[in-house]
C-alpha positions in Angstrom: 116.7 128.6 136.0 115.7 125.0 135.0 112.4 125.2 136.4 111.1 124.7 132.9 111.8 121.1 133.1 108.9 120.7 135.8 106.6 122.3 134.5 104.9 119.3 132.8 103.5 117.2 135.9 104.2 113.6 136.1 101.8 111.0 135.1 100.1 109.2 137.8 101.5 105.6 138.7 100.5 102.7 136.9 99.1 99.9 139.0 102.4 97.8 138.5 104.1 100.8 139.8 102.5 101.2 143.0 104.3 99.2 145.8 102.2 96.5 147.6 102.4 98.1 150.8 100.9 101.3 149.6 97.3 102.5 150.3 96.3 102.3 146.8 97.2 98.5 146.5 95.4 97.3 149.3 92.2 95.8 148.3 89.2 96.8 150.7 88.8 94.0 153.3 86.6 91.3 152.5 83.3 90.8 154.1 83.2 89.3 157.5 82.6 85.3 156.8 79.2 84.4 156.4 77.6 83.2 159.8 75.7 79.8 159.3 72.1 79.7 158.7 70.9 78.1 161.9 67.4 76.9 162.1 64.7 78.2 164.6 65.6 76.7 167.9 63.0 74.1 169.5 61.3 74.4 172.8 62.9 72.0 175.3 61.2 70.8 177.8 63.7 70.7 180.7 67.2 72.5 180.9 69.4 69.7 180.2 67.5 69.5 176.7 67.7 73.2 176.3 72.0 72.9 177.3 72.1 70.1 174.6 70.2 71.8 172.1 72.6 75.2 172.8 75.7 72.9 172.5 74.5 71.7 169.1 73.8 75.1 168.1 77.2 76.4 169.1 78.9 73.5 166.8 76.7 74.1 163.9 77.2 78.4 164.1 81.1 77.8 164.6 82.0 74.8 161.9 85.2 75.9 161.3 85.9 76.4 165.3 84.7 73.3 166.6 85.0 69.9 166.5 82.9 66.7 167.6 85.1 63.8 167.6 87.2 62.6 170.8 88.6 64.9 173.0 92.3 65.0 173.1 94.5 64.3 176.2 95.9 66.5 177.4 93.5 69.4 176.1 95.2 72.6 175.4 92.4 75.0 177.2 89.1 74.6 179.4 87.3 78.0 179.4 83.9 78.1 181.4 80.8 80.5 180.6 78.1 81.1 182.4 75.5 82.4 179.7 72.3 84.7 180.9 69.7 84.5 178.6 66.8 86.8 177.8 62.9 85.5 177.9 63.4 84.6 174.1 66.6 82.8 174.4 68.7 86.0 173.4 72.1 86.2 175.0 71.8 88.7 178.3 74.9 88.3 179.7 77.7 86.1 179.6 79.9 85.6 182.7 83.4 83.8 182.7 83.6 81.5 185.4 87.0 79.7 184.8 89.9 81.3 182.7 92.3 78.8 181.8 96.2 79.1 183.0 97.2 78.9 179.4 95.7 80.0 175.9 93.9 82.4 177.6 92.7 83.8 174.3 90.3 80.9 174.0 88.0 82.8 176.6 87.4 85.0 174.0 87.0 82.6 171.5 84.3 81.3 173.6 82.2 84.2 173.7 82.3 84.9 170.1 81.2 81.6 169.4 78.2 82.1 172.1 77.3 85.2 170.4 77.5 83.6 166.9 75.3 80.6 167.9 72.4 83.1 170.0 69.6 83.4 170.0 69.2 79.6 171.9 65.7 79.5 171.9 62.5 80.5 174.4 63.0 80.0 177.8 59.8 81.6 179.4 58.8 78.2 180.1 62.0 77.2 181.8 62.3 77.7 185.8 64.5 80.9 186.6 67.5 81.9 186.6 67.4 81.6 182.7 71.1 80.7 182.7 73.4 77.6 182.2 77.1 76.9 182.3 78.9 75.4 179.4 82.3 74.0 179.7 84.4 74.4 176.5 87.2 71.8 175.6 89.7 73.4 173.4 92.1 71.2 171.3 95.5 72.4 170.2 94.3 73.7 166.8 91.9 75.8 169.1 88.9 74.3 168.0 86.2 73.7 170.9 83.9 71.0 171.6 81.1 71.8 174.4 81.5 69.5 177.1 77.8 68.3 177.4 78.3 66.7 174.1 80.9 64.4 175.4 78.9 63.0 177.7 
């Protein structure tokens, strides 16, 4: 009945024959980008110095997502986060204090930036509560500058 022609299994496709959308053609995902190696944080004597150190750490940990130049006018978005810390400066909790009216995705960008920059250094010698607020000044490229660095 003509089944004899099908007795030889077809050879597997060569890489050039695999469509680009085939799972076999998709390479495994690349490792996530390396987080910048940050120096051990200093032990600032007051909250103002601590907040400046934290802002510098935010920029250092997120070089492709931050800027240090002049702040544009107008800004794309200005989310504000309250960062609650553990004794060792690791992040205990992040509270969103202000969600911008537009570019709401910048809130998550700011949260992720904080997580990449942590820990921020020992706070056990500073008065409680162990938390501070940071204002993120986002430009049109969705890059941020911590407000404390603009003063």
